[in-house]
N, C-alpha and C positions, 0 to 999 in steps of 0.2 A: 504493500500500500504506500502510495506517495505521501510525503509530508505535506500537510495542508497549512498554508500561510494565509491568514486573513488579509485581504486587500485593504488599503487605506480607505477606499470607498466600497464597502463590502456588499451593498445591495440597496434595496428599496425601503427596508424597515427603518423608520425614524422614531425618535422619542417625541411624542406629542402629548401635551398635558393641557388640562382645562381647569379653569377656576373663575370665580367672580372677581370683582375689583377690590374686594375687602383685603386689607394689607396682610392679615395672617395667612390667607389662602395664597396670595401672590408670593409671599416670601417662602412658603413651603414648596411651591412648584418651581420657582425660579432658581433655587439652590441646585437643582438638577440640570440646569442649563439646557432646557428642551430645544429641539430643532424647530418645533412648531408649537405655538401657543394659541389656545382658543379661550376667549372671554365669554362666560355665561352672563346673561343680563336678565333683569327682572323689571317689572313696571316701575318700581321705585328708582331705578337708574336713570329714568327719563325726566325726573324733576330737575329744574335748572342747575342747582348746586351739585347734585349727584352726577348729572351728565358731564359737567366739567371735570369732576373727579375721575369718571370713567375715561374721558379723553386724555387726561394727564397720565393715567395708568397705562393706557395703550401706548402713548408716546414713550413712556419710561421703558416698557418691555421692548418696544421696537428699537430703541436707541442703545439699550444695554445688554439685551439677550438675543433676540432674533427678529428679523423683519417679517418672518412668516407668521402672520397673525390673522386669525379669523374672529369676528365678533358675532356671537350667536344671538339672533333676534329673540326677544322674550317669547316663551312658549305659550303664555296665557295672560289674559286680562280678566280678572274676576274668575268666574266659573267657565269661561270660554277659552278654548285654544284659538290661537291666531291663525285660522285657516284661510286659504285664499277664496273659499266659498262664502265667507261672511258677506251679508247683504247690507248696503249702506242705509237701508230703511228698516229692515227687520231686526238687525243687530247693530243699530246705529252707533252706540257708544264704543263697542268693541271694534267695529270697522274703522271708526275715526282714529282710535289709538293705533290700530294696525298701520294705517296710512301715515300718521304723524311720526310714529317711532321709526318706521322704515325710512322716511325722508331724513330724519335726524341722523340715523346711522350711515346713510349714503353720503351725507355731507361730511361726516367724520371720516369715512373711508376715503373719499376723494382727497381730503385735506392731508391725511396721514399715510395714504397709499397702502391700505390694508383691505381685507375682504370682509363682506357681511354675509352671513348665512341666513337665508330665509326658508321657511318650510313651505313646500308646495301643498301639503295636506298632512293630516294627523291620522286618526283612526278611532275605532270604537263607536259607542252609541252616539256620541256628539256628532261625529262625521256623518253617520247614517241620517241623523236629523237634518243636517245641512243639505245633504244630497237630496233628501226627500222634498226640500223646498223648491227644487227645480223640476221641470216637466219630465226629465229622463236623466239617466247617468250620462248619456252622450252630451246633453246640454250642460250638465255640471262640468264635465271634462273640458268642453269648449270654453266655458267661463274661466276655468283655471288657466288654460292655455293662453287666452287673451290677456289675462292679468299678468302672467309670467312674461309674455312677450313685451308688454309695456314696461314691466319692472327692469328687465334686462336691457331694454333700449335706453332707459334713463340712468343706468347704473355706471356707465363708463368703464365697464370691465371689472367692477368691484363687488359684484354679487354672485353668490353660488346658491343653488337650490337643493334642499334636502328632501329625500323621499319619506313618505309615511307608510302606514299600513292600510290606507283607505283606498277604495276603488277609484276615487277621483284623482289620486296622484301617488302611485306606488310603482316599483320596478318589478318586472317579471311577468306582467300581463303583456303578451306579444303585441296586441293592438296599441296599448298605451306606450310601450317601448318604441314602437315605430313612430308614433306621434312625437315623442321626445327627441328621437334621432332627426326627424324632419325639421324640428324647430332649432335643434342644435344648442339647447340650453346648457350652461355651465353647471355641472352637477356635484352634489355631495351624495355619497353613498353610505348610508348607515347599514352595515351588514346585518345587524339583528332585525332591522325593519324589513329588509328583503326576505330574510328567512322566515320571519313570523307571517308576513303577508302572503307567503307561498306555503303556509301550513307545515313548515319544517322540511320542505322538499329540497334536498341538497342539489340534485341534478338541475332543477329549475333555477335555483339560486345561482349556480355556476353559469347557466345559460344567460341570465340577466347580467351578471358581472361581465361576461365576455361581450355581449351585444353593446353594452353602454360604456365599456372601458374607455373609448376615445374621448368621451365627454366628461368623465369623472375627474374632478380637480382636487377633491378632498374626501377622505374616508373617516367615518366614525367606526372604529373597530371595537366590537363588543359582542360577547357570546350570548346565546339564548337556547332554550329548550324548544323554541319554535311554536309556542302556544300563546304567549302573552309577552308584554314588555317587561322582561325580568332582569335585564342589565347585569349579566354575569361576567366575571373575569374570563379572559381567553383561556380555553382549555377546560372550562367547567360546564360548558353547554354541549350542544350537538352539532355546531358548525364545524365542518372539516377544514381546519385552517391550513393543513398541508395542501389541499386542493385550492384554497383561496389565494394563498401567497403568490403563486406564479401568475395568477390572473389579475393582480393589482396593477394599476397604471403606474409605472415607475416615475412619471412626471408629477404625480399627485402628492399632496401632503396628507398627513394622517394624525389623528389623536386616538387615545384609548378612553372611550366615554363610559368608564366603569367607576361608579361612586364608591367611596368608603362609607362607614357608618356616620361619619361626620365630614363635612366639607373642608375641615381644617387640614386633612391629610389626603394623600394620594397613593397609598400603598397598593391598591388594586390596579391602578393605572400602571405603576411601575412593574408590578408582577406580570401584567398582560404584555407590556413591552418586552420584557425579558423572555417570556414564553415564545413570542413570535420571533424574536431575535435568535433564539436557539434553533427554531425550525429553519430559519433562513440559513444559518451556518451549516446545519445538517445537509440541507439541499445543495449548498455550494460545495461541500465536501464530496457529496455523492456525484456531482457533476465532474469534479476533478478525477475521482476514482474511475468513473465511466470513460473519461477521455484517455486514461492511462491503460485501460483494459485491452 
């Protein structure tokens, strides 16, 4: 067996961490010098003083640790997820916050040259309620597509769109995947969302990853049993990461969206990174051995 020497640039696996702008969380993550950093935001971050604090934190991370920064749009306003199907009349307050907060983040992203992550859809009973407000699923999907086209057009290259587990915007439905490819949207791929949306079918998950690979700019790497949004560390669910790893877009960034019991620490993110890194090294070693055979 040939001796294996790890290259200086060994592959596509990156250390990507996520936190809010709260100083304790930031200091915990930044001491590991991540290659990619994602900011989690909530409704309270969009109050004037808090938003300036968020902007200062983004600038600090960009200037001292990494320029590869993603700002995750808030997931919810009150009891509603910030879904692209929200109606300006039926869900007026939530829709208004969705539009206002998106505009604020795009201004910040243009100013600091970072990216903003927006959800194309979510999932569960709430999404079914929103879809039911439209004459058909086809009309709901057309509404999402129109809104995403408008968003991407005004974002100046600073927006990326994340998949949900809702029929209005998920990956793995061949018809919807074709629509996504036709529009050429810049994508975020949450692996657990793909897997859950496809009822734990690994073959269909791989087909979706392969089809959409050219458009994927950012990954949320998180494991799942494929039944619900369980947010497991890599290796503790049913996703076959040995199959996933070669299918990842090497030009994309990635984070490990795996929470600890408290937001103050990131042990599960680090564990997930090391799990995937070990798999990558094994695959590189196998490639060297195969070449010498």
